[in-house]
C-alpha positions as CSV (number, residue, x, y, z in Angstrom):
1,Q,19.0,-1.7,4.7
2,V,15.7,-1.7,2.8
3,Q,14.4,1.0,0.4
4,L,10.8,1.4,-0.6
5,V,9.8,3.4,-3.7
6,E,6.2,4.3,-4.0
7,S,4.4,5.5,-7.2
8,G,1.0,5.9,-8.7
9,G,-0.7,8.6,-6.7
10,G,-2.3,11.6,-8.2
11,L,-5.5,13.5,-8.7
12,V,-8.6,11.6,-10.0
13,Q,-12.3,12.4,-10.3
14,P,-14.8,10.6,-8.2
15,G,-15.6,7.2,-9.6
16,G,-12.1,7.0,-11.2
17,S,-9.3,4.6,-10.6
18,L,-5.6,4.6,-9.6
19,R,-3.0,1.9,-9.1
20,L,-0.3,2.4,-6.5
21,S,3.0,0.5,-6.5
22,C,5.6,0.0,-3.9
23,A,8.9,-1.6,-4.8
24,A,11.3,-3.0,-2.1
25,S,15.0,-3.3,-2.6
26,G,17.9,-4.1,-0.4
27,T,19.5,-6.9,1.7
28,F,16.7,-9.2,2.8
29,R,16.0,-12.8,2.5
30,S,12.2,-12.6,2.0
31,I,9.3,-10.5,2.8
32,N,6.4,-11.5,5.2
33,A,3.3,-9.2,5.0
34,M,3.0,-6.2,2.9
35,G,0.3,-3.6,3.1
36,W,-1.0,-0.1,2.4
37,Y,-2.1,2.4,5.0
38,R,-3.5,6.0,4.6
39,Q,-3.5,9.1,6.7
40,T,-5.3,12.4,6.6
41,P,-4.4,15.5,8.5
42,G,-5.3,15.2,12.2
43,K,-6.2,11.5,12.1
44,Q,-4.2,8.4,12.8
45,R,-2.7,6.3,10.1
46,E,-5.2,3.5,9.3
47,L,-4.9,0.1,7.5
48,V,-6.3,0.0,4.0
49,A,-5.3,-3.5,2.9
50,S,-2.7,-6.1,3.7
51,I,-1.4,-9.3,2.0
52,T,0.6,-12.1,3.5
53,S,3.4,-14.0,1.9
54,G,1.0,-16.8,1.1
55,G,-1.5,-14.4,-0.6
56,S,-4.1,-14.0,2.1
57,T,-5.6,-10.6,2.1
58,N,-7.4,-8.3,4.6
59,Y,-9.3,-5.0,3.8
60,A,-10.7,-2.2,5.7
61,D,-14.5,-2.3,5.5
62,S,-14.6,1.0,3.8
63,V,-12.7,-0.2,0.7
64,K,-14.0,-3.7,0.4
65,G,-15.2,-4.4,-3.1
66,R,-13.4,-1.3,-4.5
67,F,-9.7,-1.9,-3.8
68,T,-7.5,-4.8,-4.5
69,I,-4.2,-5.6,-3.0
70,S,-1.7,-7.8,-4.8
71,R,2.0,-8.6,-4.7
72,D,4.7,-9.9,-7.1
73,N,7.2,-11.8,-5.0
74,A,9.7,-12.0,-7.9
75,K,9.8,-8.2,-8.0
76,D,9.3,-7.5,-4.3
77,T,6.5,-5.3,-5.2
78,V,3.0,-4.7,-3.7
79,Y,0.2,-3.1,-5.6
80,L,-3.1,-1.4,-4.7
81,Q,-5.7,-1.1,-7.4
82,M,-8.2,1.5,-6.4
83,N,-11.5,1.6,-8.2
84,S,-14.7,3.6,-7.7
85,L,-12.7,6.2,-5.8
86,R,-14.6,8.6,-3.5
87,P,-13.6,11.9,-2.0
88,E,-13.3,10.3,1.3
89,D,-10.5,8.1,-0.1
90,T,-8.3,11.3,-0.3
91,A,-5.2,10.8,1.8
92,V,-1.5,10.2,1.8
93,Y,-1.0,6.5,1.1
94,Y,1.9,4.6,2.7
95,C,3.1,1.1,1.9
96,N,4.5,-1.1,4.8
97,V,6.6,-4.1,4.3
98,E,8.0,-6.7,6.7
99,P,11.4,-8.0,5.4
100,R,13.2,-10.8,7.1
101,I,16.9,-10.0,7.6
102,Y,19.1,-12.7,9.3
103,G,16.1,-14.3,10.9
104,V,14.5,-11.1,12.2
105,T,11.4,-9.4,10.9
106,Y,11.6,-5.7,10.4
107,H,9.0,-3.0,9.5
108,Y,9.7,-0.4,6.9
109,W,7.5,2.5,5.6
110,G,7.4,4.0,2.1
111,Q,7.7,7.8,1.7
112,G,4.0,8.2,1.1
113,T,2.1,9.2,-2.1
114,Q,-0.8,11.6,-2.3
115,V,-4.1,10.5,-3.6
116,T,-6.7,13.2,-4.2
117,V,-10.2,12.3,-5.3
118,S,-12.0,15.5,-6.4
119,S,-14.1,16.9,-9.2
């Protein structure tokens, strides 16, 4: 099994910054892609950013230039640095990781962390 622990959400004023972390633990050989998604009430979960095992990144247009995704493979942890936050960034943020277990790639979701951008 794989456990994901997210941290770093909270309330921040517009223009502020937050850093989200998601640490994976459990029985797996490696992790392929890792990513962050977000969801607001009544809307589908959307991709915010992703990063491959080799470090290639992908961002939603709405966060390009403001958010940075990174990973520490030694710690099996993915980060999302969020700068210049806007009220429309308010959402529950979920991490998603793809661990490989006995040659099979799985998908696991974190429990979600609330990010609220408001003055």
